[in-house]
C-alpha positions in Angstrom: 0.0 0.0 0.0 2.8 2.4 0.9 4.5 1.7 -2.5 1.2 2.3 -4.3 0.6 5.6 -2.5 4.1 6.6 -3.2 3.7 5.9 -6.9 0.5 7.8 -7.1 2.2 10.8 -5.3 5.0 10.7 -7.8 2.6 10.6 -10.7 0.6 13.6 -9.3 3.8 15.6 -8.7 5.0 15.0 -12.2 1.6 16.0 -13.6 1.7 19.2 -11.6 5.2 20.1 -12.7 4.5 19.3 -16.4 1.2 21.2 -16.4 2.3 24.3 -14.5 5.7 24.7 -16.1 5.2 23.1 -19.5 1.6 23.9 -20.3 0.1 26.5 -17.9 1.8 29.5 -19.5 2.1 33.1 -18.1 -0.3 35.9 -17.6 -0.8 39.3 -19.2 -0.7 41.9 -16.4 -0.7 45.1 -18.4 -2.9 47.8 -16.7 -4.0 49.4 -20.1 -7.6 50.6 -20.1 -9.7 50.7 -23.3 -12.4 53.3 -22.8 -13.5 54.8 -26.1 -11.8 52.0 -28.1 -13.5 49.5 -30.4 -12.2 45.9 -30.7 -13.3 43.1 -33.1 -12.8 39.5 -32.1 -13.5 36.8 -34.7 -14.8 33.6 -33.2 -15.5 35.6 -30.0 -18.4 33.4 -28.9 -16.4 30.5 -27.5 -13.0 29.3 -26.4 -10.1 31.8 -26.2 -12.0 34.2 -28.4 -14.7 34.6 -25.8 -12.1 34.8 -23.0 -10.3 37.5 -25.0 -13.5 39.4 -25.6 -14.4 39.3 -21.9 -11.1 40.8 -20.8 -11.3 43.6 -23.4 -14.8 44.3 -22.3 -13.6 44.5 -18.6 -11.1 47.1 -19.7 -13.9 49.3 -21.1 -13.7 48.6 -24.9 -16.6 48.3 -27.2 -16.4 44.7 -28.3 -17.8 43.3 -31.5 -18.1 39.5 -31.6 -17.7 38.5 -35.3 -19.2 35.0 -35.4 -21.0 32.6 -37.7 -23.4 31.0 -35.1 -25.9 33.6 -34.1 -27.4 31.6 -31.2 -24.0 31.0 -29.5 -22.9 34.5 -30.2 -25.9 36.1 -28.6 -25.5 33.9 -25.6 -21.9 34.9 -25.4 -22.8 38.6 -25.5 -25.1 38.2 -22.5 -22.4 36.3 -20.6 -19.8 38.9 -21.3 -22.0 41.8 -20.5 -23.0 40.2 -17.2 -19.5 39.3 -16.2 -17.8 42.6 -17.3 -20.5 45.1 -16.5 -20.0 46.5 -20.0 -23.1 46.8 -22.2 -21.0 47.8 -25.2 -20.7 44.2 -26.4 -22.5 43.3 -29.7 -22.7 40.5 -32.2 -22.3 40.9 -35.9 -22.7 38.1 -38.4 -19.4 36.8 -40.0 -18.8 33.5 -41.8 -15.1 33.3 -42.6 -15.9 30.3 -44.9 -17.6 32.8 -47.3 -15.7 35.7 -48.8 -19.0 37.3 -49.7 -19.9 37.2 -46.0 -16.5 38.8 -45.1 -17.2 41.6 -47.5 -20.7 42.2 -46.1 -19.4 42.2 -42.6 -16.6 44.7 -43.5 -19.1 46.9 -45.3 -21.4 47.0 -42.2 -18.5 47.8 -39.9 -17.4 50.7 -42.2 -20.9 52.1 -42.2 -21.7 51.7 -38.5 -18.4 52.0 -36.7 -16.4 55.2 -36.5 -13.3 53.4 -35.4 -11.6 50.0 -35.2 -8.7 50.1 -32.8 -8.0 46.4 -32.3 -8.7 43.5 -34.7 -8.1 40.1 -33.3 -8.2 37.4 -36.0 -8.8 34.5 -33.6 -11.3 32.2 -35.3 -9.9 28.9 -36.5 -10.7 25.2 -37.1 -9.2 21.9 -38.0 -11.3 19.5 -40.1 -12.5 18.4 -43.5 -14.7 20.1 -46.0 -14.4 23.2 -48.2 -15.6 26.8 -48.1 -18.3 28.4 -50.1 -15.6 29.6 -52.5 -14.2 26.0 -52.9 -11.1 26.4 -50.8 -10.1 23.9 -48.2 -11.9 24.7 -44.9 -8.8 25.3 -42.8 -7.1 27.5 -45.4 -10.3 29.4 -46.1 -11.3 30.1 -42.5 -7.9 30.3 -40.8 -6.1 32.4 -43.4 -8.0 33.6 -46.4 -11.1 35.0 -44.6 -8.9 36.9 -42.1 -6.6 38.1 -44.9 -9.5 39.7 -46.7 -11.1 41.0 -43.6 -7.9 42.7 -42.4 -7.3 44.4 -45.7 -10.9 45.6 -46.0 -10.7 47.2 -42.5 -7.2 48.5 -42.8 -7.9 52.0 -43.9 -10.4 52.6 -41.0 -7.7 51.3 -38.6 -5.2 53.7 -40.0 -7.6 56.6 -39.6 -8.0 56.0 -35.9 -4.5 54.7 -35.0 -2.5 53.7 -33.2 -4.3 50.4 -33.9 -3.3 46.8 -33.6 -3.9 43.6 -35.6 -3.4 40.3 -33.8 -3.3 37.1 -35.8 -3.7 33.9 -33.8 -1.4 31.3 -35.4 0.1 28.2 -33.7 3.4 26.5 -33.0 2.4 24.0 -35.7 3.2 26.6 -38.3 6.7 25.0 -38.2 5.2 22.0 -40.0 3.4 24.0 -42.6 4.0 24.3 -46.4 2.6 26.5 -49.1 1.6 25.1 -52.5 1.7 28.2 -54.7 0.3 26.2 -57.7 -2.9 25.7 -55.7 -3.0 29.3 -54.6 -2.6 30.6 -58.1 -5.4 28.4 -59.3 -9.1 29.0 -58.7 -9.4 26.5 -56.0 -7.4 25.0 -53.0 -9.7 22.1 -52.5 -8.6 19.1 -50.5 -11.1 16.4 -50.9 -9.4 13.9 -48.6 -11.1 13.3 -45.2 -8.0 11.7 -43.6 -6.7 12.9 -40.2 -3.3 13.6 -41.8 -4.6 15.8 -44.5 -6.8 17.8 -42.1 -3.8 18.2 -39.8 -1.5 19.3 -42.7 -4.1 21.8 -43.9 -4.2 23.3 -40.5 -0.4 23.6 -40.2 -0.3 25.2 -43.7 -2.9 27.8 -42.7 -1.0 28.7 -39.6 2.2 29.2 -41.6 0.2 31.5 -43.8 -0.9 33.5 -40.7 2.8 34.1 -39.7 3.9 35.1 -43.2 0.8 37.3 -43.7 1.7 39.1 -40.5 5.3 39.5 -41.5 4.6 41.1 -44.9 1.8 43.2 -43.6 4.2 44.7 -41.0 6.6 45.6 -43.9 3.8 47.3 -45.8 2.7 49.2 -42.7 6.1 50.3 -41.7 6.1 53.9 -40.4 2.4 53.8 -40.1 0.3 53.9 -36.9 -0.9 50.3 -37.3 1.1 47.4 -36.0 0.5 43.7 -36.3 1.6 40.5 -34.5 1.2 36.8 -34.8 1.2 34.4 -31.9 1.0 30.9 -30.5 -1.7 30.9 -27.8 -0.5 27.7 -26.1 -1.9 24.2 -26.2 -5.6 24.8 -25.5 -8.7 22.6 -25.1 -11.3 24.5 -27.1 -13.7 23.8 -30.0 -10.9 24.0 -32.5 -11.5 20.3 -33.4 -15.2 20.6 -33.6 -15.2 19.5 -37.2 -13.4 16.3 -36.3 -15.3 13.0 -36.1 -16.7 12.0 -32.7 -14.3 9.2 -32.2 -11.3 11.5 -33.0 -12.6 14.0 -30.4 -13.2 11.1 -27.9 -9.6 10.0 -28.2 -8.2 13.5 -27.8 -10.4 14.6 -24.8 -8.7 12.8 -21.9 -5.3 14.1 -22.8 -6.7 17.5 -23.5 -8.5 17.8 -20.2 -5.4 16.8 -18.3 -2.7 18.9 -20.0 -4.2 21.6 -22.2 -4.8 25.2 -21.1 -8.2 26.5 -20.4 -9.6 29.4 -22.6 -8.6 32.0 -20.1 -5.0 30.8 -20.0 -5.0 30.5 -23.8 -6.0 34.1 -24.2 -3.1 35.7 -22.4 -0.7 36.0 -25.3 -3.4 37.4 -27.5 -4.1 40.0 -24.9 -0.4 40.8 -24.5 -0.1 41.5 -28.2 -3.3 43.6 -28.3 -2.5 45.6 -25.1 1.1 45.6 -24.1 2.8 49.0 -24.3 6.2 49.3 -25.9 6.1 46.5 -28.4 5.3 48.6 -31.4 8.9 48.2 -32.7 8.3 44.4 -32.8 5.5 44.7 -35.4 5.4 41.6 -37.6 7.0 39.4 -35.0 5.8 36.2 -33.4 4.9 35.8 -29.7 4.3 32.9 -27.2 3.8 32.9 -23.5 3.6 36.7 -23.5 7.1 37.0 -24.9 8.9 37.4 -28.3 9.7 34.0 -29.8 11.6 32.7 -32.9 9.4 31.4 -35.7 10.3 28.4 -37.9 12.7 29.0 -40.7 9.9 29.2 -43.3 8.1 31.8 -41.2 11.2 34.1 -41.4 11.4 34.0 -45.2 10.5 37.5 -46.4 10.5 36.4 -50.0 8.0 33.7 -49.2 5.9 36.2 -47.3 5.8 38.6 -50.2 5.0 35.8 -52.6 2.1 34.7 -50.5 0.3 38.0 -51.3 0.7 37.7 -55.1 -2.0 35.1 -55.8 -4.5 37.1 -53.6 -3.7 40.3 -55.5 -4.2 38.7 -58.8 -7.5 37.1 -57.7 -8.8 40.5 -56.5 -7.7 42.2 -59.7 -9.8 39.7 -61.7 -12.7 40.1 -59.3 -12.7 43.9 -59.5 -12.3 43.8 -63.3 -15.4 41.6 -63.5 -17.3 43.9 -61.2 -16.3 46.9 -63.3 -17.3 45.2 -66.5 -20.7 44.3 -65.1 -21.5 47.7 -63.6 -20.0 50.2 -66.0 -21.5 49.0 -69.3 -22.2 52.2 -71.3 -20.3 54.5 -69.0 -17.6 56.8 -70.2 -14.2 55.4 -70.9 -12.7 57.9 -68.5 -14.6 56.3 -65.6 -13.2 52.9 -66.6 -9.7 54.4 -66.5 -10.3 55.9 -63.1 -11.4 52.5 -61.6 -8.4 50.7 -63.0 -6.0 53.4 -61.8 -6.6 52.3 -58.2 -3.4 50.8 -56.8 -4.2 47.3 -55.6 -2.5 46.9 -52.3 -4.8 44.5 -50.7 -6.8 41.3 -51.3 
């Protein structure tokens, strides 16, 4: 019996040491207040997005939960308002798996919100399927939707700066790759339902987050908008909600024992959004509320620049089609005016 109790005590002690020193992470203690500011949190109705939105609301910010599921989002709004005492928390519909929805959301924001001070691109998933625009679900939601949203809101953020853009990536970006032949084509559709392909799609999308942030910082150099990417930690959230039931069942015991809770997982996001004095580190990557080195692909400026090219070409074609559809019969001078716009964004 003594041996058994001793073994149990050793196991518990090892668990505590591993959890608190390897998984628990650190806290964001910045005292910054956000009265008069407006923050947008994608996926703010659950997990680390909800925890992030709650903390921003506690600091006095107007918080917009940009979510797909209206029922969950409205419940989250009530929870956050009650816990924070801040009634300036609202829900706006956003489906990152639909570029049309992203454009509608941005149009609404630009019409109704005078300022956007903080944009937290938090929403993410891992799983099979494809978006409305026929891209793989992980790539479309985790990267492409946020890429477009950021660029559509960028001018408003510049107008009310200093502003910050926070892209939630992951340590798994180190395992990611980018297939530019797929990006340059019309689709990036992965029809396989295998666990491996879903996992690889997720890693690829997280590498895109890091590279997007890096090049965006270069483009915004000397401006009043800064941007950061981060690894939030190993967190048990609804990230794997698109996985099959048996896959989630296998993951759950380990996740419950070792993964961070949403509040712990939100700390680095909050650090990047709020910490004073990190403006000179725009474009860099953080983890555990500290600057971290990214994988070698995430440091490749040429790769980061190349990532933007397919998006710019797609948007050029989209705008050209729009102009052709809506300017039939108009003066040639109007056509030249439209095409003279310098395309700097998706």
